[in-house]
N, C-alpha and C positions, 0 to 999 in steps of 0.2 A: 096737217097730216103728209095728204101728194106735193104742197110746196118742198116739204120737210124734204121727202123721200127723194125727189126730183137732184136738190140740190145734194144729197148726199149721194150718189145717183156720177152725177158731174164731177166730184176729189173724186169717187172712187175709180172714173174711166180717167181721170189727168193725172191722179199718181200712176195710173200702169201706165200709159202714155210714156210718161216721164221713166220706167223703169226697162222702157224696152228700148229709148233711146240711150238710156245708160251703159242699156249691156250692148249693141250696136256699136255705139262711141268707145268701149274699151278694147272690144272685137277688133275693131278697126283698127285706130290706135297703135295697138299692144302689131296691126301685122304687119302694120306701115316701118315700127321700129323692125321687127324680124327679120321681114323681107327686103324694106331700101333702105336702110338707115345702119345697121348695126353690122352684115356683110360689107360695104365703104366704108367704118369707121369715121360716120360720120353722130354730132351730138344735134339730139332735140332740144330743145329752149325749155326754156323755164324752171321748174320741178324738177322734169324730170331727167334734163340736162344738169342740176349739176349733182342729184341722184347718178347719173351714171360717173360722172368726176372720182366725184368721191369714190365709186367706182372705182374707177382705175387707181384714183393714188393708195388706197388699203389694200389694193391685189401687191402695189411695189414694198406697200409696209408688210406685207405676209399677215392682214387683216384685216379678210374679203369681205367684206359687206354689200350683197347685192341689191343692182338696179331697185328691182321693184322693191325692197328691203326701205332703202335711203327716199322712196316718194311716198311709203305710206309715212314715215320715222318725219320728210318736210314738210307736211300737207297739214298735220294735225293744228301743228303750233297756228297755222295759219286762218284752216276755218277755227279756229276758236276765237282768236283776231276778229277774222268778218261774222260769226254768227249770230251779231244784231243787229250789224247791220244788212245785210242780204238774205236773211230767213234760216229761219232752223232745214226745214224741209228742203228748201235747196245746199245745205251745206249738207247733209248726210247722202241724199244725193251723187255729191260731188264727186265725197269722201267711199261712196260703194263705187263709185264708177274705177276713184285711183284704184283700189281694193282689188277692182277683177282685172284692170291693165294686169298690177300687177300679178296676181297670179296667172295673168292666159301668155305674160313674158317664159314665167318657165314652162307653161309649153307645147306654146304654140312651134315649130320646126324653126333656125335657122336658113333657109331656105330661098336667095335669090333668082329674082324670074332675069335681071339683067346685068350681062360683065360693064355697061359700060354706065360709067359715074353720073354724068346728064339726065341720060332715062332716069336712073335710081334718085334723082334731089327733085327733078318735074312731080314724080308718079309719085313720090312721097314725101312729099313738102303740100301735093293737093290731098292725097288720101289723107295726112296729119293736121289739113287745118283744115279736112272734111266733120275730122273725129270731132274735134272743142267744136263745130258748126251744130255737128248731130246729139250731143249733150245741151249746148246753147238755148234750140232752140224744140230739147225738153225738156227746161226750164231744171239744165241741172251745169254738173262743168265735169273741167276734166284736171281741177285741180291745181293749186300753186299757183302763181303769174294767174290765173286764171278771178283766183280771188277775191289777188289785191285789182288785175284789172275793174273789176264789178265793183270793188265796193268804194274808190275811187269815182266812179263813172256816174256810184249812182249821185256822188256826194257832189259830182259837180256838172250832169247833167250833158256831156258827150264820150263820146269814144278815143281813148285812151292807146287802145291794138298797139300805136305807134313806139309808143312810150316803153311796149311790151316789145317789143323788137329792138331797142335802143340798148334794153337791160340784156338782148339775148345775144346783140352780136358783140356787147362788151363779158360775158359772159364765154365767151368760144374765141374773141383776143387771149383769154386765159388758156382754155381748151391748146391756142394753140402751141401755146408754151413750150405743156405739155406733149402732147403726140403730133406737131410737124404742122404749120403754118396751112400747106396748102388744104389741107383736111377740112381745119375754120373758115378757109375762106369758100369752102362746097358747104362746109356745111349754113355760112351765114347765108350762103342762095338757097339754102335750101330754107332756112326761117326768115328767110323776106320770100318765098312764097306762100309755107305757110299762111303768113300772119297777110296777106293780099289774098289769100281764099280765107279766111275771117272776114276780116273789111267785104269781100264782095258779096257774101250767104248769111249777113248776121245784121242788120240794123237795129240794133232797136233802140240804138241812142242819137241813130241820124234821124234829121227833123228835116219836116215837105213843110209847103205852105200853101194849102188848098184857099182856092179862089174861083167859087161860083157862082155864075146870072141865072136864076130862078124865076118865077112865078110862085111859088110857093113856098115859099118863104116861113110864113110862121112851121107850118105842116112839118117842117125840114132842121130848125132849128129847134121842137122837140122833138122831133127823132133824135136825132145829135146828143143835144142835151138826155136823154135819158140812156143812151148806149155812150157816153164818154162822158170822163171829165174836162175834157180842157173846155177852155171857152171861145166863142165864136160871137162873127161883132156882122149886124145887118146892113147895112148904106142901102139909099132908094138913088134911083137912077132908071134911067125912058131908056128901051131900044133902043140904037142909031136909025134902024130903018125899018123897023116897023110901030116904031112910035107907040107901045107897047110901058104897059107901070111893071117895072122891076124891077127888084133883090141882091142887092150883090152880098155873099157871103166870106168870110175871110177869116184863114184861123188854122194855126198854127198844131200840128200833131206829128206824134213818130211815121219814120218811114219802116215799120213791122205794123203799125194802123191804117196805112195808107187802103189798101187794098176793100179793111172789111168797110172806113167809113165810105170810102165813092160808091161802092153798093151798096151802103146805105139811101144816099144822096138819090142815087138812081131808081132805085124801088120809090119811093116818094114819090119821085117826080123824072119821068123818063125822060120829057126832054130839055132837063139841066145840061149846062154847060158848062166844065172843071176845066181848070187851068192847077196846074200842079207843077208849083217851084220850086227849088231845092230852097231848105235855109242855112246860110254858112254859119250864122253868128243869130245868137235872141237875148233878149235884154228885158223881162219879165218877170211876172208870177209865171210859174208855170208846169204842171200838175204829170209828173214820175210816175207810174205807176213800180211800184218794193213790189224785187225781186222777193218771190217765195217757193 
């Protein structure tokens, strides 16, 4: 019974963290759009950008569709398509983020902080990227192309944000033909900054190699297996200076897990030596924690 209560508390706490992350992400995204994007005619990426394009086009034909309405309509099919692969809770919270953002877009005033376009691009792009990272770190997303990026990343086991940027750049070429190439060029720069912000702060699909030298291999391996679903190799060796028997541990994990596993190793053996190496490519069986 006690174990069930602890598990229930952890589940509630996790959902609360996700809810707070979703609310913060929605506010940051809407504020970035109203403060930095819309006053200088910049186009956001993903489904929000498509919704903005639809709003521009429908206004010209006399049947205006708001950006918020377009965001909701576009995100529902993508959510249904990806729900089986990336988890229903994740999809529900992501849709909540989209709904909150669309509502806030109609509430927050458009008050630009800067007259300079480049300042709007730099601050707006960074904040827009942070809004996506806030949702992703809270186990949700900003919807749209985030759904697709995570769906494909789960299957390939690597980040595809650079392809998202390529899609956004292609969409902005359409925007350039409609609203002018100067605005499109500035918008592509904005997209580049926001994409790089996501890549800098969200490391779920980046992998690193841990190489550790220790005299407590059995204890560390036991703790690692209990904590992680990844495999680990043990090689026997000898210290070149001390001449003592040593073990070399080798494992590949996600950068997202690096801090926790390094702390785990150091708790078991304070004298352990750990080397962290970036892993560009990995071939073989690898456990990827499902998004839910």
